[in-house]
N, C-alpha and C positions, 0 to 999 in steps of 0.2 A: 117657690123655688125650694123646698124639700122636694119634690118630687124629682124634679132638675139632679140635686143630691143622688138619691137614690140611685136615681141610674148606672152614677160611678158604679154601684155597687157590683153588677153583673159582668163589670170587667175585669177582676180582679183573678188572675188566672194563672196556677202553677202551670201544668201540662195540660195539656188536650186527650188524654188518654182517659178515657172512661172505668170509675172504676165501680165496681160493688159486690163487696164482701171481701174477703182476703184475695184478691186479685192477684197473683203474681206475676201477668206478665207489667202491671203497671210498675209495681216495685221495683221489677227487673229496669223498669224503663228509666227511672229515679235512679239505680245504684250504677248506669252507667255514666251518669257524670261526678262519680265518687269514688276516689282515691280506696280500691280495697285491699291494697297491700298490705301484710299485716305489718304491725306494729304496736309497739308497748308502751308510749307514754302514759300517761296518766289520763288526760280528757280521750283517748281510743277505749280507755279500760273503764271509765267511767260509762260512755256511751253503749260498750258492750253489757255491760251491768245492767244498764235501763233495759237494754234491747230483751237480754234474758229473763230480766223479773216480772217487765209489766209489758214485754210485748211490742213496743213504742221505739220506730226507728229513730234516730238524732241526726238529721242529714245537713250536709250544706252543699254548694257549688265548690270543688276543692279548685277550680280555675287560681292562677293568678292573678292576686290583690284582690278578690274577693273578702268580701264578710268572711268571718269567721268565727265557730262559736268560742267563749271564754269558758275557763271551766266553771269559775264560779256561776254561770247562766244555766250549764247543763245540769250544774249538781243541785240548783233551783229547781227546774225541769224534775229531777229526780226527788226530791224532798215533796215536791205537788205530789208526784202521783202518788207517794207514798201515805199521805191523810186523807186520799181521795177513796170512796168506795171503788170497789171492783168494779160492781154494775155499773156506774158511770163513766169509770175510765177506760173502760176496755173498747168505747167509743174511738177512740182515739188512738191512731195506729203511725203517723210520723209526725214529728213538728221540725217543719225545715226554713231553714235559714236565707230568707232571699239574695240574691247575689248581688240585686243592686243599690246603689248608696243613697238612693231617695229616702228623704224620712218620712216615711209610713211607718207607725210603730208599730200595727200588725196586720196581718191580712187573713183571715179567716176562709180558706180555700172549700169553696164546696160546690165548683163550679158543673157543670156535666157531669153530676152521682159520682163527682171524686171524692167518698166519704172518707171520715174519719185524720184529713189532713192539714193542720194549723202550719200557715204559713207566715211566719215573723219576717217583722218588715228591721230593716237597719233602723227605725229609731226605739226600738226594744232596749238597746246596749247603749247607745248612744242616745238620747232623748232628745227632742228639736229644741230649739230657742225660745219658742214659744211656751215647751212646757217647765222649761225653767225660770221664763219670765212671769209667767200666772204663780208659781208656786213663792218666788220671792215677795210676789208682790203680800200673797197670802199671809205667809211664814215667816215674812224680814230674813231669809236664810235661803240657801240650797240646800237638798237634797242629798242625805250621806248613799254612800255605795248602799249601806242596808236596806236603806226604804227605796232606793231604785230597783233593789232585787226585789223588796215586795212589790212594790209595782209591777215590775216584771212576772209575776207571780199570779196578781188579780188578771192581768192579761190574759195570759195564758189559761186559766178558768176560765173566763168568756168564751177561748176558743174553744175549751173543750167540752163548753155547752154547746154550742155550734152543733160541735161532730155528734154529742150525744141527742141533740134535736134532731139532727140526720137520721139517725136510728129510728128515733121514735117523734114522727114529724106529726101524729096526732096529739104530742105535748102543748105544742104553739098554738091549737085548736082552744084546746083545753084551756090554758092560762089567758085565752086574749080576751074572756070576762078582767079580770084580774088587772092585766097590762092596763086594760080603760082607765083605772083607776090611777088620774096625774100626780102622783106623789113621789115617785123615783128617781131620782139626779140620771140620765146617762150620757153627761155629760162629756165627751174628752177635750183634755187642751192640747192641740196640736195643730199641725196644718191641713188637716181634715179632718172631718166629723166621724162620728163612730158607722153612721153609715155608706161612709166612703171605703171604711179600712173592714169592712165586713162583707165577707159573698158567705151566700150558702144556698143551697134550692128553695125555694116560697121563700127567703127571707121576709120578716113584719116586722113589725113595731112589737110584738108581743115576744120573739125572738132576741132582740134586743133587750126586751125588759128584762127578761126572766135570766139574759145572760148575768146584766148585773146587778139581781138580786142575785143568783148564785156564789158572782162574787162578792158581794156583800154578807151573805150567809158563812162564809168562812173566814170572813175577814173580823166583823164584826155584827155577828147576830143577834143580840141585844137590840141594837139600833134596829136593824128589818124587822125584828120581832114587834117594837114601839108604832114604826111606824106604819107596817103595814105585815099584823096579823095573816092576813089571807096570803100574801106572797111567802113571809115563814115557813105556814104551813104545809103549800105547794111543793118548794123547794126539799124542805125535811121529806115529805111522802112519796114523792113522783118523781123525783129527780137523786135525791141521796139516801131512795134505800132506809129511811125511820133514821142514817146517823149522824151525829152532830158530829160538826169539822173543827178540831183546836187547829187551826189554820198557821196564819202571822199577822202581824201587825201592820196596816196600810194607812197613809196619810192620803186621804182622797184629794187631789188638787185642786175639786172643785173649793170646795169647803166650805157649801150653801147647806149640808146638812142632808142634802138631797132634793132639794126646791128644785123641781122639773124648769121653773120659770112659763108654767104654762098659767100665770094668775089670769083670772076670769072676773077680772074689775070693771071691767067697765066694756063698753062697745066698740073700743075700737078696729077691731077685725072685720067690722062690717065693709062689707065691700070690699071684700080680699079675695080675689077670685083664686081657688085651688089652695088656698092658706101660705098666700106667699109673702105677709105682711111676719118679718123676725120680729119679736120681742123684741123691745129695750134691752142691754146691758144690764145684769144688775151690779157692776164693778164701774170705776170711771175709767175715763180714758186713755192709754197710755203715756206717758210721761212724754213731755217733750223734751229731747235732748240737747244740748250745744253743738252747737257746728252743724253740718249736714245731716240728711236723716236718708237712709234707704231702708226701705224693708227687706226680709226674709226672702230670697227669689230663689224659688226651688224647681224641681220637676217629677210629674207623676208617673209611676214605672205601671201602665195597663195591661203589661204582660202583650199576650197572643191576643189580645182584645186591638190591639195596632199592628196585627200581621199586614194587615192589607192596604195598610198605609205606604205612602212611598218613604224611602229613608227621610230625607230630607225636611217631610213633615215630624218627625217621631222627636225632635228635639226642638227647645224653641229658638227662631233663628237669631242671630246677630243685631241683625235689624230692629226684630221685638226688643229682642235687649234693651238697646239703644235709645226707644222711645221711651221705653217705661223710665231710663235714665235721665231720660229728659224733662221726662213728665213731673217727675220728682223734687228735679231741679230749678225748677218754676213754682210751685204751689206752696202757700205756705206751712209751714208744720204744725200748726194748730189744726189743717186740715188732713196733712199725708198720714201723719203719725198714728190714725185711728183703722189704718190698711198695712197692720203687722206681718200681715206675709201673701208673696204672691206666687201661685204654682199656676205651672203651666201643663195642660193636660191631653195629650195627644190623640185626642178622640173626636168623632164627626154627630155623635150622636146626642148633642144636646145642642143650647143657646152658646153666642159667643164666647159669654164668659157667666159667672153667676157668683154668689157669696153667702158669708156664714161667719157672724161673729166679727171677728178681726179678719177674714181670709178672703182673698180672691182667688177664685179659680178661671184662669185663660185656657180656654180651648183650643183646638187645633182652627176651629173656625175661625177664630177671630184675627189670626192672618190668613189661611189659605181656602178660605171659603171661596167656590168655585167664581160667584158673581163679583169678587172682589180679581179676578184674573185680569182685566185690563187695566188697574192702576197700578202705576208707579211707584216705585219705594217711596218718595213724601206723600200721596195721596196716600197709601197702604197707612204708610206710620200715622197721619194724620186720623183715619178711619179708627186704627185700633186707641188710640189716645180718647177720643170721643168713649168708645166702649169701657177701656180702662175707668176715663174719668165718673161714669155713672154707677160702676159698681164700688169707687170709692165714694160716690157720696153717702151709696148705703150705707158704706163702712163709719161714715160719720155720724148717717141719724142712726145708726146700733148704738154709738157711744153718746151720743146729744140729743135724746128723746127730748128736750128742753124747747130743742129748734122747731121739729116738730110740732109742739104745742102753740108755741110763740107762730110758727107758718099760718097752723088754723085761724090762729085769732086775730093775724091779719089780712088773711085774705077768704076766709070760707069756713068759720065757724063750726060748719053742719060738715063739714069734710072730712071722709073715713082715714083712719092711717094709707090704709093702701095709696086711694087718690091722690094722698100727700107725699107721700115716698115715688110716685110717680110724677107728679107737679115739679118737686123741687129738684130730680135726678135730671129731668130733661132742663132744666132753667138752669143747671149748676153746668152740663154740657153746653149748652148756647151761650154762657159767660165764661169759659173759656173759648171756644172755638169760634164764636160769632158774636163777639160779645156787643158791637155796635145793633146789630140785627135785633138784639136782646135787648138792649137799652131802648130804642125805636120800637119797638114791638110791647116793651110790658116795663116802663120803668120803672117800675114798685118792685117788682119780683128782682130787676135788677140791681137796685139797691138794696133790698135784703139778704140777695146774696153776696155783695158786696162788703157788707158793715158786718151780717152777722156770721157767715159761715167761710168766709176769704179774709176778712178781720184788714178789709183795705186793700186787698193785693189787685189787683186792676190787669186786665192781657188787653194784649192786640192780635188783628189777624192780620 
C-alpha cells in the first residue's frame, strides 16, 4: 500500500517546461499567467520586496475565482526567508499558489528538473476538515490564526528543504543511514499523506525525514537534539551552515512527540508482502455523530499527469458520487465513521483504490477501468461499492485493532496480520454484496462480521 501511495508523488506537476539553474524562459512561462501591470497595493509591494531582497518570486494564477495569496501568509513567507541562512534559502526561487481548490495542503514541485519551485496547495491557508478534527481531538480547541500561520511556516520550510536537496542531491544519500532510525514522526493529518503531497526528483524516505527534521530544527531544536542528536548535528552542519535558527513556535498536530508508529513489538508483519499492513491507529476511532453520516468527499488535482485522460475521467462522475452516498446510507455508523475522507484521484497508474489512516483514495480505475466498459450503470455501481467496502473495512480495522486480534483468535491464532486483513476484507465485501453466499460458504465468518463489525446490520441481495 505504501508503494501505491508513493506513486502519486510523481504526478503533482506545476509546469512541464524543464528548468536548470536560472532558466529565464521558464519564469517567463509562469509570468504569462500573472497580472504584470503596475500596482501599488500592500500585497504587491510585499511581493516585490521579497523578490528584491531574497530573489524569490511569490506567484499565483490571476484568473477569476482562483485562490489568491493573503497578506498575512506572504508576510509569513518573508519572515521565514529572513531567519534562514542564505546558503539554504537561495535554492528556493518561487513559491506558487496552486489555483485548484483541492484540499491538498502543499505540493513541493520538482518534476522534470523544475528546481527551486514550491507549489502551495489550497489547504495551506484553509486547512482541511481532517486537520481541524484531529487538532480538536488533541487540544480540545481549534487552532488560532497565529498557530495556523506557524503551521504554514513549517510546511514552507519542508518545501524549502526539498529545493535545497534538489541542488544538493548527495545530501540525501549521506542522510540515509540517519533516516533509517525510526524515531522521527513524519505524519501529516489531512486528506493526503506526506508522500502524496511532496514531489521531487529522486525523493526517498530520507528526503521526507530530513525535511521534517529541518522543520523541527526551526521550531523545537531542543526536542530534535534530545530525540536524535545525529539528526540535529546533520541539519545544523550540512543544511544550516552551522547557524542556529530562532524560528517560530509550532504546535504539531500529531501530538505524539515524534513517535513514528513503527514499533516492532510483535511479529504482526510476518507474511506482509511489500509492507502492505498498516500499523493500527494510536488514537481512538472517530466519534459517532447523531443523525446521518457522510465522510469528507473531495478530488485530488494531479495536474498534467491527467492531461491524456478523457475529460469525463478527470472528475468523479455523478453516478460514482451517488454510489458513495447510497453505500453510506446503508452502513452502520460504527463501521462507516472510520472512513473520514474519500478522495477521487484521476490516474490509471494505481489500483482501483487504496487507503491510509482514515482516508480512502479512489482512482480513475474504480469507475472507468477498460474491463468495466461492458457493464451497465447498475453493475458498475455495484462493482464500485465492493471496492469501496474493501477499503472501508481496512479503515475500520485501522481504528479497531482489537477486531483483528479477535479474528485471529476465532479462526487461526497463527494467522499473520496481513492474512487476517485479506480474510476480513473479503468476508466483509461478501457480507454486503452476496450475504447468502457467505452464509452458506462460511457461517462462522458471516456471524462474526454481523455481530462484531456490522453490529447486527444485515443486507439482502
